[in-house]
C-alpha positions as CSV (number, residue, x, y, z in Angstrom):
1,M,0.0,0.0,0.0
2,N,1.2,3.5,-0.7
3,G,0.9,6.7,1.3
4,F,-2.2,7.8,-0.4
5,E,-4.1,4.7,0.7
6,A,-2.9,5.3,4.3
7,A,-4.2,8.9,4.0
8,D,-7.6,7.6,2.8
9,L,-7.8,5.3,5.8
10,A,-6.8,8.1,8.2
11,R,-9.4,10.4,6.7
12,I,-12.1,7.7,7.0
13,Q,-11.1,7.1,10.6
14,F,-11.3,10.7,11.6
15,A,-14.5,11.2,9.6
16,F,-16.1,8.3,11.4
17,T,-15.1,9.5,14.9
18,V,-15.9,13.1,14.4
19,S,-19.3,12.4,12.6
20,F,-20.3,10.2,15.6
21,H,-19.0,12.8,18.1
22,I,-20.7,15.9,16.6
23,L,-24.2,14.4,17.2
24,F,-23.9,14.6,20.9
25,P,-22.5,18.2,21.3
26,A,-25.1,19.4,18.8
27,F,-27.9,17.9,20.9
28,T,-26.5,19.1,24.2
29,I,-26.0,22.7,22.9
30,G,-29.7,22.9,22.1
31,L,-30.9,20.9,25.0
32,A,-28.9,22.9,27.6
33,S,-30.7,26.1,26.4
34,C,-34.0,24.2,26.4
35,L,-33.4,23.3,30.0
36,A,-32.7,26.8,31.0
37,V,-35.9,28.0,29.3
38,L,-37.9,25.2,31.0
39,E,-36.6,26.1,34.5
40,G,-37.0,29.8,33.9
41,L,-40.7,29.2,32.8
42,Y,-41.2,27.1,35.9
43,L,-39.8,29.8,38.2
44,W,-41.9,32.4,36.5
45,T,-45.2,30.6,36.2
46,G,-45.0,27.8,38.9
47,R,-46.6,25.3,36.4
48,A,-45.7,21.7,37.4
49,E,-45.4,20.7,33.7
50,F,-42.3,22.8,33.2
51,R,-40.7,21.3,36.4
52,R,-41.6,17.7,35.3
53,L,-40.2,18.4,31.8
54,F,-37.0,19.8,33.2
55,R,-36.5,16.7,35.4
56,F,-37.2,14.5,32.4
57,W,-34.8,16.1,29.9
58,V,-32.0,16.8,32.4
59,T,-31.5,13.0,32.8
60,I,-31.3,12.7,29.0
61,F,-28.9,15.6,28.9
62,A,-26.6,13.9,31.5
63,V,-26.3,10.8,29.4
64,T,-25.8,12.6,26.2
65,F,-23.2,14.9,27.7
66,G,-21.2,11.9,29.0
67,M,-21.2,10.2,25.6
68,G,-20.1,13.5,24.0
69,V,-17.2,13.8,26.3
70,V,-16.0,10.2,25.8
71,S,-16.3,10.4,22.0
72,G,-14.5,13.7,21.9
73,V,-11.4,12.5,23.7
74,V,-10.8,9.9,21.0
75,M,-10.3,12.5,18.3
76,S,-7.5,14.4,20.1
77,Y,-5.4,11.2,20.0
78,Q,-5.7,11.0,16.3
79,F,-3.9,14.2,15.8
80,G,-0.8,12.5,17.3
81,T,-1.2,9.1,15.7
82,N,-2.4,9.8,12.2
83,W,-1.9,13.5,11.7
84,S,1.3,14.4,13.6
85,R,2.8,16.6,10.8
86,F,-0.4,18.6,10.7
87,A,-0.4,18.9,14.5
88,D,3.2,20.0,14.4
89,A,2.7,22.6,11.7
90,T,-0.5,24.1,13.2
91,G,0.0,23.5,16.9
92,D,0.9,27.1,17.7
93,I,-2.5,28.2,16.5
94,L,-4.9,25.3,16.9
95,G,-3.4,24.2,20.3
96,P,-4.2,27.4,22.1
97,L,-7.7,27.6,20.5
98,L,-8.6,24.1,21.7
99,G,-7.0,24.9,25.1
100,Y,-9.2,28.0,25.5
101,E,-12.2,25.8,24.8
102,V,-11.2,23.5,27.7
103,L,-10.4,26.4,30.1
104,T,-13.4,28.6,29.4
105,A,-16.2,26.2,28.3
106,F,-15.5,22.7,29.6
107,F,-14.5,23.9,33.0
108,L,-17.6,26.1,33.2
109,E,-19.9,23.2,32.2
110,A,-18.2,20.8,34.5
111,G,-18.2,23.2,37.4
112,F,-22.0,23.8,37.3
113,L,-23.1,20.5,35.8
114,G,-23.3,18.7,39.2
115,V,-25.4,21.5,40.7
116,M,-27.8,21.3,37.7
117,L,-28.1,17.5,37.9
118,F,-28.2,16.9,41.7
119,G,-28.9,20.2,43.3
120,W,-32.7,20.7,42.7
121,D,-33.6,20.2,46.4
122,R,-30.1,20.9,47.8
123,V,-29.6,24.6,46.8
124,G,-31.8,27.6,46.4
125,R,-34.0,28.0,43.3
126,G,-32.0,31.0,42.1
127,L,-28.7,29.3,42.4
128,H,-29.9,26.2,40.6
129,F,-31.3,28.3,37.8
130,F,-28.0,30.1,37.6
131,A,-26.2,26.8,37.3
132,T,-28.4,25.7,34.5
133,C,-27.8,28.9,32.7
134,M,-24.1,28.6,33.1
135,V,-24.1,25.1,31.6
136,A,-26.1,26.5,28.6
137,V,-23.6,29.3,28.3
138,G,-20.7,26.8,28.5
139,T,-22.0,24.8,25.6
140,L,-22.2,28.0,23.5
141,I,-18.7,29.0,24.5
142,S,-17.5,25.6,23.5
143,S,-19.0,25.9,20.1
144,F,-17.4,29.3,19.8
145,W,-13.8,28.0,20.2
146,I,-14.3,24.8,18.2
147,L,-15.8,26.7,15.3
148,A,-13.0,29.3,15.5
149,A,-10.4,26.6,15.2
150,N,-12.2,24.7,12.4
151,S,-13.0,27.9,10.5
152,W,-9.4,29.0,10.6
153,M,-8.5,25.8,8.7
154,H,-11.0,26.9,6.0
155,T,-10.1,30.6,5.9
156,P,-6.7,31.0,7.5
157,A,-5.9,34.5,8.7
158,G,-3.7,36.3,11.2
159,Y,-0.7,33.9,10.9
160,A,2.9,34.0,9.7
161,M,5.1,31.1,8.5
162,R,8.2,30.3,10.4
163,D,10.3,27.2,9.6
164,G,7.3,25.5,8.0
165,R,5.0,26.2,10.9
166,F,2.0,28.4,11.2
167,V,2.5,30.9,14.1
168,P,0.0,33.5,15.3
169,A,0.7,37.1,14.2
170,D,-2.7,38.6,15.1
171,W,-4.9,36.5,17.5
172,F,-8.0,38.6,16.7
173,A,-7.7,37.9,13.0
174,V,-7.0,34.2,13.8
175,I,-10.2,33.8,15.9
176,F,-12.5,36.0,13.9
177,N,-11.3,34.7,10.5
178,P,-13.5,35.5,7.5
179,S,-15.8,32.4,7.6
180,F,-16.1,32.1,11.4
181,P,-19.1,34.3,12.1
182,Y,-21.2,32.7,9.4
183,R,-20.2,29.1,10.4
184,L,-20.8,29.8,14.1
185,A,-24.3,31.1,13.5
186,H,-25.1,28.2,11.1
187,M,-23.9,25.6,13.5
188,V,-25.7,27.0,16.6
189,L,-28.9,27.3,14.7
190,A,-28.5,23.7,13.4
191,A,-28.0,22.6,17.0
192,Y,-31.2,24.3,18.1
193,L,-33.2,22.8,15.2
194,T,-31.7,19.4,15.9
195,T,-32.9,19.5,19.5
196,A,-36.3,21.0,18.6
197,F,-37.1,18.1,16.3
198,V,-36.0,15.5,18.8
199,V,-38.1,17.2,21.5
200,G,-40.9,17.5,19.0
201,A,-40.7,13.8,18.1
202,V,-40.8,12.7,21.7
203,G,-43.8,15.0,22.4
204,A,-45.6,13.7,19.2
205,W,-44.9,10.1,20.3
206,H,-46.6,10.5,23.6
207,L,-49.5,12.6,22.1
208,L,-50.2,9.7,19.7
209,R,-50.9,7.7,22.8
210,D,-52.8,10.4,24.7
211,S,-53.6,13.7,23.0
212,Y,-54.4,15.2,26.4
213,N,-51.0,14.5,28.0
214,Q,-50.2,17.9,29.3
215,P,-46.3,17.6,29.5
216,A,-46.3,16.2,26.0
217,R,-48.4,19.1,24.8
218,V,-46.0,21.6,26.3
219,M,-42.9,20.1,24.8
220,F,-44.5,19.5,21.4
221,S,-45.8,23.1,21.3
222,M,-42.4,24.5,22.3
223,A,-40.6,22.4,19.7
224,M,-43.0,23.5,16.9
225,W,-42.6,27.2,17.8
226,M,-38.8,26.7,17.5
227,A,-39.2,25.0,14.1
228,A,-41.5,27.7,12.8
229,L,-39.2,30.5,14.0
230,V,-35.6,29.2,13.6
231,A,-35.9,27.1,10.4
232,P,-36.5,30.2,8.2
233,I,-33.7,32.0,10.0
234,Q,-31.4,29.1,9.3
235,L,-32.2,29.5,5.6
236,V,-31.1,33.1,5.7
237,A,-27.9,32.2,7.6
238,G,-27.2,29.4,5.1
239,D,-27.5,31.9,2.3
240,L,-25.1,34.3,3.9
241,H,-22.7,31.4,4.6
242,G,-22.9,30.4,1.0
243,L,-22.0,33.9,-0.2
244,N,-19.0,33.9,2.1
245,T,-17.9,30.5,0.8
246,L,-18.2,31.7,-2.8
247,E,-15.8,34.5,-1.9
248,H,-13.2,32.4,-0.1
249,Q,-13.7,28.9,-1.3
250,P,-15.1,29.1,-4.8
251,A,-14.0,25.6,-5.8
252,K,-16.2,24.2,-3.0
253,I,-19.2,26.0,-4.4
254,A,-18.5,24.8,-7.9
255,A,-18.3,21.2,-6.7
256,M,-21.5,21.6,-4.6
257,E,-23.4,22.8,-7.6
258,G,-21.9,20.3,-10.1
259,H,-20.8,23.3,-12.2
260,W,-17.8,22.8,-14.5
261,T,-17.4,25.8,-16.8
262,T,-17.3,29.5,-15.9
263,E,-20.4,31.2,-17.2
264,R,-22.9,34.0,-16.6
265,G,-26.5,33.1,-15.6
266,M,-25.5,29.7,-14.2
267,P,-28.4,27.3,-13.9
268,F,-29.3,25.4,-10.7
269,Y,-29.2,21.7,-10.9
270,L,-32.0,20.1,-8.9
271,F,-30.7,16.6,-9.7
272,G,-27.9,15.1,-11.7
273,W,-24.7,13.1,-11.4
274,P,-21.4,15.0,-11.5
275,D,-18.9,12.8,-13.3
276,M,-15.3,13.6,-12.2
277,A,-13.7,11.7,-15.0
278,R,-15.9,13.2,-17.8
279,E,-15.9,16.7,-16.2
280,E,-19.6,17.1,-16.7
281,T,-22.9,16.7,-14.7
282,R,-24.8,14.0,-16.4
283,W,-28.6,13.7,-16.5
284,A,-29.0,17.2,-15.1
285,L,-32.4,18.6,-14.3
286,A,-31.7,22.4,-14.3
287,I,-33.5,25.6,-13.6
288,P,-32.0,28.3,-15.9
289,H,-30.3,31.3,-14.2
290,A,-31.4,30.0,-10.7
291,G,-27.8,29.1,-9.6
292,A,-26.5,32.6,-10.5
293,L,-29.4,34.2,-8.7
294,I,-28.9,32.2,-5.5
295,L,-25.1,32.5,-5.4
296,T,-24.6,36.0,-6.6
297,H,-28.1,37.5,-6.2
298,D,-27.8,38.6,-9.8
299,W,-29.8,37.0,-12.6
300,N,-26.7,37.0,-14.9
301,G,-24.0,36.7,-12.2
302,E,-20.8,34.9,-13.1
303,V,-19.8,31.8,-11.2
304,K,-16.5,29.9,-11.7
305,G,-16.6,26.3,-12.8
306,L,-14.4,23.4,-11.5
307,K,-12.4,23.4,-14.7
308,D,-10.8,26.7,-13.5
309,W,-8.8,24.6,-11.0
310,P,-6.3,21.8,-11.8
311,P,-7.7,18.3,-11.3
312,D,-5.6,17.7,-8.2
313,Q,-7.1,20.8,-6.5
314,R,-10.8,20.0,-7.1
315,P,-13.1,18.7,-4.3
316,H,-15.0,15.6,-5.1
317,S,-18.1,17.0,-6.8
318,T,-20.3,13.9,-6.7
319,T,-20.1,13.6,-2.9
320,L,-20.6,17.4,-2.3
321,F,-23.5,17.7,-4.8
322,W,-25.6,15.1,-3.0
323,S,-24.6,15.9,0.6
324,F,-25.5,19.5,0.0
325,R,-28.9,18.6,-1.5
326,A,-29.6,16.3,1.4
327,M,-28.9,19.1,3.8
328,V,-31.0,21.6,1.9
329,G,-33.8,19.1,1.4
330,L,-34.1,18.3,5.0
331,G,-33.9,22.0,5.9
332,M,-36.9,22.6,3.6
333,L,-38.8,19.8,5.3
334,M,-38.1,21.5,8.6
335,I,-39.5,24.8,7.3
336,L,-42.5,23.1,6.0
337,T,-43.1,21.3,9.3
338,G,-43.0,24.7,11.1
339,L,-45.4,26.2,8.7
340,V,-47.9,23.3,8.9
341,S,-47.7,23.5,12.7
342,L,-48.7,27.2,12.6
343,W,-51.7,26.3,10.3
344,L,-52.8,23.5,12.6
345,R,-52.3,25.7,15.7
346,S,-54.6,28.3,14.2
347,R,-57.2,25.6,13.7
348,R,-56.7,24.2,17.2
349,E,-55.7,20.8,15.8
350,L,-52.0,20.8,16.6
351,Y,-52.3,18.1,19.3
352,H,-55.0,16.0,17.5
353,A,-53.8,15.8,13.8
354,R,-52.4,12.2,14.0
355,W,-51.0,12.4,10.4
356,F,-48.9,15.4,11.5
357,L,-47.9,13.8,14.8
358,R,-46.7,10.7,12.9
359,G,-44.7,13.0,10.5
360,C,-43.1,14.7,13.4
361,V,-42.0,11.4,14.9
362,A,-40.4,10.5,11.6
363,M,-38.7,13.9,11.5
364,G,-37.0,13.3,14.9
365,P,-33.6,12.3,13.3
366,A,-33.8,14.9,10.6
367,G,-31.6,17.4,12.4
368,F,-28.9,14.8,12.9
369,A,-29.0,13.8,9.3
370,A,-28.9,17.4,8.1
371,L,-26.0,18.1,10.5
372,I,-23.9,15.2,9.1
373,A,-24.7,16.1,5.5
374,G,-23.6,19.7,6.2
375,W,-20.4,18.7,7.8
376,V,-19.6,16.3,5.0
377,T,-20.2,19.2,2.6
378,T,-18.0,21.5,4.6
379,E,-15.0,19.2,5.2
380,M,-15.0,17.3,1.9
381,G,-15.3,20.7,0.2
382,R,-12.0,21.8,1.8
383,Q,-10.1,18.9,0.2
384,P,-7.4,18.5,-0.9
385,W,-6.4,21.0,1.7
386,L,-6.0,20.7,5.5
387,V,-5.3,24.4,5.8
388,Y,-7.1,25.8,2.8
389,G,-4.7,26.8,0.1
390,R,-1.7,26.4,2.4
391,M,-1.3,22.8,3.5
392,R,-2.4,19.8,1.6
393,T,-4.0,16.8,3.3
394,L,-1.2,14.4,2.3
395,D,1.4,16.7,3.8
396,G,-0.2,16.4,7.2
397,L,-0.2,12.6,7.4
398,S,1.9,10.8,10.0
399,P,4.4,8.2,8.7
400,V,2.0,5.4,9.6
401,L,1.4,2.0,8.0
402,P,-2.0,1.5,6.3
403,G,-2.5,-1.8,8.1
404,N,-2.2,-0.1,11.5
405,V,-4.8,2.6,10.6
406,A,-7.1,-0.1,9.2
407,L,-6.8,-2.1,12.4
408,S,-7.6,0.9,14.6
409,L,-10.5,1.9,12.4
410,A,-12.0,-1.6,12.7
411,L,-11.6,-1.5,16.5
412,F,-13.2,2.0,16.7
413,I,-16.2,0.7,14.7
414,A,-16.6,-2.3,16.9
415,V,-16.2,-0.4,20.2
416,Y,-18.5,2.4,19.1
417,A,-21.2,0.0,18.0
418,A,-21.2,-1.7,21.3
419,V,-20.7,1.2,23.8
420,F,-22.5,4.0,22.0
421,G,-25.1,1.6,20.6
422,A,-26.1,0.7,24.2
423,G,-26.0,4.4,25.1
424,V,-28.3,5.4,22.3
425,F,-30.7,2.5,23.1
426,Y,-30.9,3.7,26.7
427,L,-31.6,7.2,25.6
428,L,-34.5,6.0,23.4
429,R,-35.9,4.0,26.3
430,L,-35.8,7.1,28.5
431,M,-37.6,9.1,25.8
432,A,-40.2,6.4,25.2
433,A,-40.9,6.3,29.0
434,G,-41.8,10.0,28.9
435,P,-42.0,12.7,31.6
436,D,-44.9,10.9,33.4
437,H,-42.3,8.4,34.8
438,V,-40.3,11.2,36.4
439,A,-41.1,12.1,39.9
440,P,-41.3,15.7,41.1
441,P,-38.7,17.0,43.5
442,A,-38.9,15.3,46.9
443,S,-39.8,18.3,49.0
444,P,-40.3,22.1,48.4
445,R,-38.3,22.7,51.6
446,G,-35.2,21.0,50.2
447,E,-34.9,17.9,52.5
448,A,-34.3,15.7,49.4
449,A,-35.7,12.6,51.1
450,G,-35.5,9.4,49.1
451,M,-32.8,10.7,46.8
452,R,-29.9,8.5,45.9
453,P,-26.5,10.3,46.3
454,L,-25.3,9.5,42.7
455,A,-28.6,9.8,40.7
456,A,-30.2,12.6,39.0
457,A,-33.7,11.1,39.6
458,P,-35.5,10.2,42.7
459,A,-35.2,6.7,44.1
460,E,-38.9,6.0,44.1
461,P,-40.9,6.2,40.8
462,A,-43.7,8.8,40.5
463,P,-47.1,7.6,41.7
């Protein structure tokens, strides 16, 4: 086997671990904010449904947070095992950024997580709500630093080269690189939508069994409001992100669109098959001028085609073409779901339209699928570069044997299937049980009678 085959295996291994990992942080980002809202509403209104929903979702948050931490640790080791040259070249920039994430975000989350999970009857209401808010803020700070590091790899700025290494010259420019604000907004909104559709699916599941289940009504209503409000905003954020990508990574846009020749008034291909060998998109179903209008906001705007770049600098158009359309298609379904929910709400049928509730259950994984499709589009679109335009992927590879990478990849798949498969199964069981199986706090005076010392739920089930 040659070095390129080793690079393929190393890329597959990192893609597998990071794709699995990103599902958990995305869910916890949205769920932490949801918990803060639920607790705030409970303190404001005193309604028992908000308290019961908080107790229900905080247990799911704890399990998800734990799996996210464990799956994230694995990736850091791969920088040393498979991508040591990349780590050596970029360590002066990426190392501090990832370190700031630990110091500011992870420590904040870890410091208040215990109070949020176990302190409901042990600390005052104000302090507990403050702890919940700090955990939510910590998840957002974490996304800030991770997106800053990843965005720098796409649009490197504020650096100088010294002995083949990237060294910081302007930390403000490094952090707030050209693509960072757009990618941060896009990711945070995606996390909120992912959580909204999971919460909505759980609420719909229980409403199908009892349309008068009050906690299920509350969570379903909140999820549908989030879908109706945030999904259209995400469309606008995605458009702005696309314009930014066209400016800084035009080859990625050309690959996403299956566009090969530079022309004005570029069509938009609804479907087709970009053929990398023939340098054309076969069997294309096109809307004339729509591509130029979307990308440049000009009916006759000019967009570069993939043939403007040498073959060894082109992203794989076939993959990007379909991953991008999967992301956009799921996003459109989310917008449609939000609009239909508004229509049903106006007719007072939101909790009784069984066809819609079944559709919302089916849409539960949609956010995760769109998230993976979006990250595939982003990371595959950066290829063949690790640091866009500055360091090629093959130049960052460790001198590692393909067989060793293949063996570790096989072990990762086996261990992930067993460990995280069991974790996901447990999460689904918790969701299926519903908030009716969660007992309220033991005592309004804070005695916490009947609580196990290492559990986030009461020892006795709810009556």
